[in-house]
N, C-alpha and C positions, 0 to 999 in steps of 0.2 A: 504494500500500500504506500503510494507516494503522497506525502502530506507537507503542507507549509507549517513551519514552526517559528515561534518568536522568543520563547524563554530558554536561553542557553543554560541557565543555572540549574535547570531540572535534569540535565543530562549528566549521567555518571560515567566514569571511565574505569576500565579494568584492563589496563594496557601492559603487555609484556615488553613492548618495544620502547627503547629510549627515545625521547622526543628530541628532534633536531631543531634547535631554536632558529637557525638560519632558514630552514625550510618553512617554519612557521611565519617568519618575516616575509619571505618571498610569496607565500600563499596569501598572506594578508594583503600585500600590495596588489596581487592579481585579483583577489576578490573585490577589493575596493574599486578596481578599474572596470572589470568585466562581470563581476558577480560570481557566485559559486557555480562552477560548471559541472561538477559531479556530486550528486546527492550523498550525504552522510548516511551510512547504514546503521539503523538502531533496532534494539529489541525492547518492546514495551511489555512490562509485567502487567497482566490483566488485573490482578487483585489490587495493586497499589498505584498503577499508572506510571511507575518508575521507568525511566528510559536509560538504556545502557548502550554504549558504542560497540558495534561489532567491527566496523571498519570506518576509517576517516578521522582518526585521532588528531592528525596534524591539521586537517581542515577545521575541526572543531576548535582547536587551540587558536587558529588564525581568526576564526569568527569571534571568539572571546576577546582576542586582542583588539580587533576592530571595534567591538562594542564598548571599549573603554573610552573611545572618542565620542564626544557629544553628537557629531553628525551621523554616527552609526549606532546610536543608542537603540537597543532592542531590535536588531536587524532581523528581517524574516529570511528564512532559508528553507530549502527543500531537503527532506529526509525520506529515505526508504525505510518503512517501519514493518518489522515482523512482530506479531503479537503472540503471547503465550503465557503460561503459568511460570512461577518461580522455578518449579521442578524442570520445566521444559528449557528454561534459560540455562540451567545448570547441567543440562543433559549432555551426553557425549556428542551427538550430531551438531548441536548449536555451538559447542565449544570448538569442535573441529572446523565448522564453518567460519568462525571468527578468526581462528589461527590461519586458515587457508586464505581468507580474504586479504590478510595482511602479508603473509609470507610469500605470496606470488608477486608482490610488487618488485619491479626491477631495481628500485633504489634501496632495497633492504640490504643493510650491511651484513657481513658474515656472522657477527656476534648475535644480531637479532634473528637471523635465519636459524642459527644454532639453538637459541633459546626457544624459538617457536616450535621447532621440530622436537626438542627435548620435552616440551609440554605435551606434544602428541604421544611421545613415548610413555609419559606418565598416565596417559589414558589407556595404555595397554596395546598400543600399535607397535608392530614390528618395523624394523628399518626397511624391509622390503615393501611393506604396505605404504609407508610414508613415501618411498621412492616412486611408487606407482601414482600416488596422489599429486606429487609435485613435478612429475615428469623428469625425474633424475635417476641415475643408476644407483644401485644399493650402496656401492663403495663410496660415492660422493656423499650420500646421506650419513653413512657411518663416520666418515672423516669430519663432517660438519658437526655431528653430535659430540665428537671428541672436543671440539672447540669450547663447548659449553662447560666442560669440566675444568677449564683453566682457572687459576686463582683470580679473584676479583681485581687485584692490582695489575695483573697481566692484561685483563680485559680493558681496564682503563688506559693502559699504555697503548694497546692496539687502536682504541678509538681516537687517541690523540695523534698517532703516527700514521698518516695517510699514505706514506710511501710503501708500507708493507703490502705484499701481494697475498691473495688468498692461499696460494700454493705454499708460501712460506709459513703462514699461520697453521695450515694443515699439518706440516711437518713437525712443527714445535708441539702442537696439541697431541699428535700421535706419540711423540717421544715422551712427553710429560705423562701420558696415560700409562706408559710402560715403566718409566723411571721418574717417580714423583719427587725424587730428591734434587733433580736438576733445577736450575734457575731459568725459567722460560723467557723472562725479560732479557737476560743476558744473551740467550740464543737468538732472540729476535733482533737484538742490537747488532749481533755479529752479521746477520743477513744484510743489514743496512750499511755496515761499515766496510764490508768487503768490496773490492773493486768490481765494477760491472763487467765481468769477463765470463760470465756463465759458471763461475766456480761455486761450489757448494760450501757453505760456511763450515769451518773446521769445528767438529763437535768436541774435539779434545780440549778446546779452550773454555768449555762451559763450566762454570762454577756450580758446585752442588749446594743444596740446601741442607746444612749440617743436621738440624733436628729431624728432618724427614729421613735423611740417610741413616742416622743412628736408629730411628724407630724401625726402618726396614731391616737393618742388620739384626736387631733384637728379635724381630718376629719371623724372619725367613732364613736365618743362618743358625749353625750349631755352635757359634762362638759363645763363650762365657761372658759375663758382664765385664770382667777385667780385660778380656781380649777385645771386646767392643770398644772400651775406653781407650785401649792402646791404639787401635785403628784410627779412632777419632783424633788422637793426638798427632798422628802422622799426617793428617790432612792439612 
């Protein structure tokens, strides 16, 4: 159902994707000039009339930004609304629809794709099923899922460093999954610091994460506590 709406404050967000403020600025400028070209997709809870965004988080933020200006106070906008109960909103099909609506966007960054597909995994979907839905091969989906396992500090570094290629991030994520004691940021920095001659970053220069390495030794080796401490002193 396509409907004209006026009250932006009633719309709630449940977004897994990080908001790109520059995109919001650009969309706000575009909407101010030519209007909203693509309706926001919403889910309306029948019992409470609450509205939740399924897709169009950046467009909604842009509209809210515009509404702060006197000349755009309470702007009208079009939204495509799906109605249902709270249970239906929280159901697997609706959840998958919301994730898919956003994850198919071409401008979605690798971290957002990884997090979106990981949410599908939490719904019980296999990598092969996700691959079929997003029209990717299973290997690509598995590598992307690894990216979501990276530490939060590493994810923040990736967002700030636009020179990193997806292939480089995949390599670091795969290695971190196997060897959680490595420093993934160090490895990513090595990719950026090496001369652009097609050489692969030297993995031997990667520093380890001492606490994680010690924990791994204690849990997966036959070394005694004193032997583990001796190994750690040698590092």
